[in-house]
Backbone as JSON Lines, residues from 0, in Angstrom:
{"i":0,"aa":"M","n":[38.18,157.61,169.19],"ca":[39.85,157.68,168.43],"c":[40.02,156.35,167.5]}
{"i":1,"aa":"A","n":[40.7,156.68,165.97],"ca":[40.74,155.73,165.61],"c":[41.56,154.72,165.95]}
{"i":2,"aa":"S","n":[41.62,153.01,165.72],"ca":[42.41,152.04,166.39],"c":[42.73,150.95,165.46]}
{"i":3,"aa":"T","n":[43.59,150.2,165.74],"ca":[44.43,149.15,164.79],"c":[44.51,148.23,165.8]}
{"i":4,"aa":"R","n":[44.9,147.08,165.43],"ca":[45.78,146.19,166.39],"c":[46.92,145.06,165.17]}
{"i":5,"aa":"D","n":[47.77,144.41,165.83],"ca":[48.66,144.49,165.14],"c":[48.07,142.9,164.57]}
{"i":6,"aa":"G","n":[48.29,142.35,163.44],"ca":[47.87,141.11,162.74],"c":[46.82,141.47,161.91]}
{"i":7,"aa":"I","n":[45.8,142.52,161.72],"ca":[44.86,142.55,161.13],"c":[45.09,143.73,159.98]}
{"i":8,"aa":"R","n":[44.21,143.73,158.98],"ca":[44.78,145.1,158.26],"c":[43.0,146.18,158.28]}
{"i":9,"aa":"S","n":[42.43,146.04,159.18],"ca":[41.53,147.0,159.06],"c":[42.06,148.15,160.06]}
{"i":10,"aa":"V","n":[41.41,149.52,160.04],"ca":[41.21,150.4,161.03],"c":[40.09,150.61,161.31]}
{"i":11,"aa":"K","n":[39.57,150.93,162.85],"ca":[38.27,150.99,163.21],"c":[38.39,152.67,163.48]}
{"i":12,"aa":"I","n":[37.41,153.67,162.76],"ca":[37.13,154.77,162.78],"c":[35.71,155.1,163.38]}
{"i":13,"aa":"D","n":[35.97,155.72,164.56],"ca":[34.44,156.19,165.41],"c":[33.93,156.77,164.94]}
{"i":14,"aa":"S","n":[32.19,156.7,165.16],"ca":[31.06,157.7,164.76],"c":[31.13,158.19,163.24]}
{"i":15,"aa":"L","n":[30.82,157.11,162.12],"ca":[30.48,157.06,160.95],"c":[29.29,158.28,160.87]}
{"i":16,"aa":"N","n":[29.16,159.17,160.27],"ca":[28.03,159.73,160.0],"c":[27.37,159.88,158.3]}
{"i":17,"aa":"L","n":[25.89,159.42,158.48],"ca":[25.61,159.87,157.0],"c":[24.37,160.47,157.4]}
{"i":18,"aa":"W","n":[24.38,161.26,155.84],"ca":[23.45,162.12,155.46],"c":[23.52,162.07,153.93]}
{"i":19,"aa":"A","n":[21.66,162.48,153.37],"ca":[21.57,163.16,152.27],"c":[21.3,164.05,152.1]}
{"i":20,"aa":"A","n":[22.0,164.9,151.05],"ca":[21.7,166.28,150.77],"c":[20.43,166.78,149.92]}
{"i":21,"aa":"D","n":[19.96,167.73,149.77],"ca":[18.68,167.99,149.11],"c":[18.76,167.4,147.64]}
{"i":22,"aa":"D","n":[19.74,167.33,146.81],"ca":[20.1,166.76,145.7],"c":[19.88,165.0,145.38]}
{"i":23,"aa":"G","n":[19.9,164.5,146.99],"ca":[19.77,162.83,147.28],"c":[21.75,162.37,147.2]}
{"i":24,"aa":"T","n":[22.57,163.38,147.17],"ca":[23.62,162.66,147.33],"c":[24.08,162.21,148.79]}
{"i":25,"aa":"I","n":[24.4,161.25,148.66],"ca":[24.56,160.76,150.49],"c":[26.34,160.88,150.78]}
{"i":26,"aa":"H","n":[26.18,161.52,151.69],"ca":[27.39,162.21,152.58],"c":[28.15,161.46,153.66]}
{"i":27,"aa":"L","n":[29.17,160.63,153.55],"ca":[29.93,159.84,154.76],"c":[30.96,160.79,155.48]}
{"i":28,"aa":"T","n":[30.95,161.0,156.69],"ca":[31.96,161.43,157.65],"c":[32.43,161.02,158.76]}
{"i":29,"aa":"T","n":[33.07,161.73,159.63],"ca":[33.33,161.17,160.97],"c":[33.39,162.43,162.17]}
{"i":30,"aa":"D","n":[33.37,161.95,163.35],"ca":[33.59,163.16,164.23],"c":[35.02,162.44,164.84]}
{"i":31,"aa":"D","n":[35.64,161.52,164.55],"ca":[36.67,161.0,164.95],"c":[37.87,161.88,165.05]}
{"i":32,"aa":"P","n":[38.3,162.57,166.19],"ca":[39.51,163.21,166.32],"c":[40.83,162.82,165.56]}
{"i":33,"aa":"D","n":[40.9,161.82,165.22],"ca":[42.02,161.55,164.61],"c":[42.11,161.57,162.95]}
{"i":34,"aa":"V","n":[40.99,161.39,162.55],"ca":[40.69,161.45,161.34],"c":[39.94,162.55,160.44]}
{"i":35,"aa":"K","n":[39.0,162.73,161.78],"ca":[37.74,163.67,161.07],"c":[38.73,164.81,159.89]}
{"i":36,"aa":"D","n":[39.25,165.41,159.6],"ca":[39.59,166.77,158.55],"c":[40.18,166.28,157.52]}
{"i":37,"aa":"G","n":[40.09,164.32,157.35],"ca":[40.85,163.91,156.33],"c":[39.76,162.74,156.01]}
{"i":38,"aa":"F","n":[38.34,162.93,156.14],"ca":[37.7,161.82,156.04],"c":[36.03,162.86,155.75]}
{"i":39,"aa":"H","n":[35.9,163.07,154.25],"ca":[34.4,163.1,153.96],"c":[34.51,162.6,152.63]}
{"i":40,"aa":"T","n":[33.23,161.86,152.13],"ca":[33.08,161.36,150.82],"c":[32.11,161.08,150.76]}
{"i":41,"aa":"Y","n":[31.32,160.94,149.29],"ca":[29.86,160.73,149.19],"c":[29.95,160.1,147.97]}
{"i":42,"aa":"I","n":[28.45,159.66,147.8],"ca":[28.27,158.7,146.54],"c":[27.02,159.46,145.98]}
{"i":43,"aa":"N","n":[26.73,159.11,144.89],"ca":[25.0,159.36,144.45],"c":[24.81,158.42,143.62]}
{"i":44,"aa":"N","n":[23.42,158.43,142.91],"ca":[23.29,157.83,142.18],"c":[23.2,157.8,140.4]}
{"i":45,"aa":"N","n":[23.66,159.19,140.15],"ca":[23.78,159.51,139.02],"c":[24.55,158.8,138.17]}
{"i":46,"aa":"P","n":[24.2,157.97,137.14],"ca":[25.7,157.28,136.33],"c":[26.57,158.43,135.27]}
{"i":47,"aa":"R","n":[26.4,159.49,135.7],"ca":[27.52,160.58,134.79],"c":[28.35,161.17,135.53]}
{"i":48,"aa":"S","n":[27.79,160.92,136.68],"ca":[29.17,161.33,138.11],"c":[30.11,160.1,138.31]}
{"i":49,"aa":"K","n":[31.5,160.41,138.76],"ca":[32.75,159.51,139.21],"c":[32.3,158.98,140.72]}
{"i":50,"aa":"R","n":[31.31,159.98,140.8],"ca":[30.71,159.04,142.78],"c":[29.73,158.54,142.76]}
{"i":51,"aa":"Y","n":[29.3,157.73,141.51],"ca":[28.25,156.98,140.84],"c":[28.53,155.41,141.71]}
{"i":52,"aa":"H","n":[27.58,154.73,142.25],"ca":[27.83,153.37,142.73],"c":[26.66,153.23,143.2]}
{"i":53,"aa":"P","n":[25.72,152.38,142.36],"ca":[24.37,152.17,142.73],"c":[24.26,151.36,143.71]}
{"i":54,"aa":"S","n":[24.92,150.32,143.71],"ca":[24.6,149.24,144.73],"c":[24.85,149.59,146.36]}
{"i":55,"aa":"A","n":[26.15,150.59,146.53],"ca":[26.25,151.29,147.74],"c":[25.77,151.84,147.77]}
{"i":56,"aa":"Y","n":[24.98,152.74,147.2],"ca":[23.97,154.13,147.22],"c":[22.51,153.14,147.41]}
{"i":57,"aa":"R","n":[22.12,152.4,147.25],"ca":[21.18,151.64,147.91],"c":[20.91,151.26,149.27]}
{"i":58,"aa":"Q","n":[21.99,150.7,149.13],"ca":[22.32,150.09,150.83],"c":[22.74,151.29,151.91]}
{"i":59,"aa":"L","n":[23.11,152.4,151.37],"ca":[22.79,153.45,152.29],"c":[21.66,154.49,152.39]}
{"i":60,"aa":"A","n":[21.01,154.36,151.32],"ca":[19.6,155.0,151.24],"c":[18.4,154.23,152.16]}
{"i":61,"aa":"R","n":[18.71,153.17,151.9],"ca":[17.79,152.04,153.09],"c":[18.46,151.69,154.38]}
{"i":62,"aa":"I","n":[19.64,152.51,154.87],"ca":[19.93,152.39,156.37],"c":[19.59,154.11,156.65]}
{"i":63,"aa":"L","n":[19.52,155.0,155.77],"ca":[18.99,156.25,156.14],"c":[17.56,156.38,156.7]}
{"i":64,"aa":"R","n":[17.01,155.43,155.63],"ca":[15.43,155.42,155.64],"c":[14.98,154.93,156.91]}
{"i":65,"aa":"R","n":[15.75,153.8,157.08],"ca":[15.21,152.81,158.06],"c":[14.67,153.81,159.54]}
{"i":66,"aa":"Y","n":[16.22,154.66,159.47],"ca":[16.06,155.45,160.72],"c":[15.26,156.72,160.96]}
{"i":67,"aa":"G","n":[14.1,156.29,159.22],"ca":[13.44,157.94,159.3],"c":[13.92,159.25,158.83]}
{"i":68,"aa":"K","n":[15.04,159.01,157.93],"ca":[15.82,159.65,157.42],"c":[15.13,159.97,156.08]}
{"i":69,"aa":"T","n":[15.04,161.19,154.9],"ca":[14.58,161.37,153.82],"c":[16.14,161.29,153.38]}
{"i":70,"aa":"V","n":[15.91,160.83,151.72],"ca":[16.64,160.33,150.44],"c":[16.32,160.85,149.31]}
{"i":71,"aa":"P","n":[16.17,162.31,148.78],"ca":[15.61,162.92,147.96],"c":[15.9,162.18,146.58]}
{"i":72,"aa":"G","n":[14.66,161.59,146.02],"ca":[15.09,160.84,144.78],"c":[15.29,159.38,144.8]}
{"i":73,"aa":"F","n":[15.53,159.07,146.06],"ca":[15.4,157.64,146.19],"c":[13.8,157.07,146.31]}
{"i":74,"aa":"D","n":[13.52,155.95,145.48],"ca":[12.26,155.44,145.71],"c":[12.7,153.97,145.56]}
{"i":75,"aa":"P","n":[12.53,153.12,146.95],"ca":[13.16,151.72,146.91],"c":[12.55,150.82,146.31]}
{"i":76,"aa":"E","n":[11.06,151.24,145.97],"ca":[9.83,150.68,145.25],"c":[10.43,150.56,143.59]}
{"i":77,"aa":"A","n":[10.87,151.55,143.44],"ca":[11.32,152.06,141.73],"c":[12.4,151.48,141.69]}
{"i":78,"aa":"D","n":[13.45,150.94,142.78],"ca":[14.7,150.56,142.38],"c":[15.29,149.36,143.19]}
{"i":79,"aa":"P","n":[14.63,148.42,143.07],"ca":[15.03,147.52,144.27],"c":[16.25,147.08,144.17]}
{"i":80,"aa":"G","n":[16.68,146.78,142.76],"ca":[18.35,146.89,142.77],"c":[18.44,145.39,143.11]}
{"i":81,"aa":"E","n":[19.83,144.83,143.14],"ca":[20.68,144.1,143.44],"c":[21.84,144.03,144.45]}
{"i":82,"aa":"D","n":[21.58,144.0,145.88],"ca":[23.17,144.27,146.36],"c":[23.88,143.05,146.52]}
């Protein structure tokens, strides 16, 4: 369940899901019943895309790989980047 407290600026959303599609795009969704119908976004590593965000892409790709998931087209050795 989404939650917040008075005096803070954030809202906590439960159950963040990350996955990489076959084209390497990383999707973010949630199972939280309070917001699941309103939250599905994605980022990629394509400079021509409005969803291009190289730093966030690297960070999320590393998380996925740490847990044994594949991220097509991501090579951490070839793209060490600066986070």
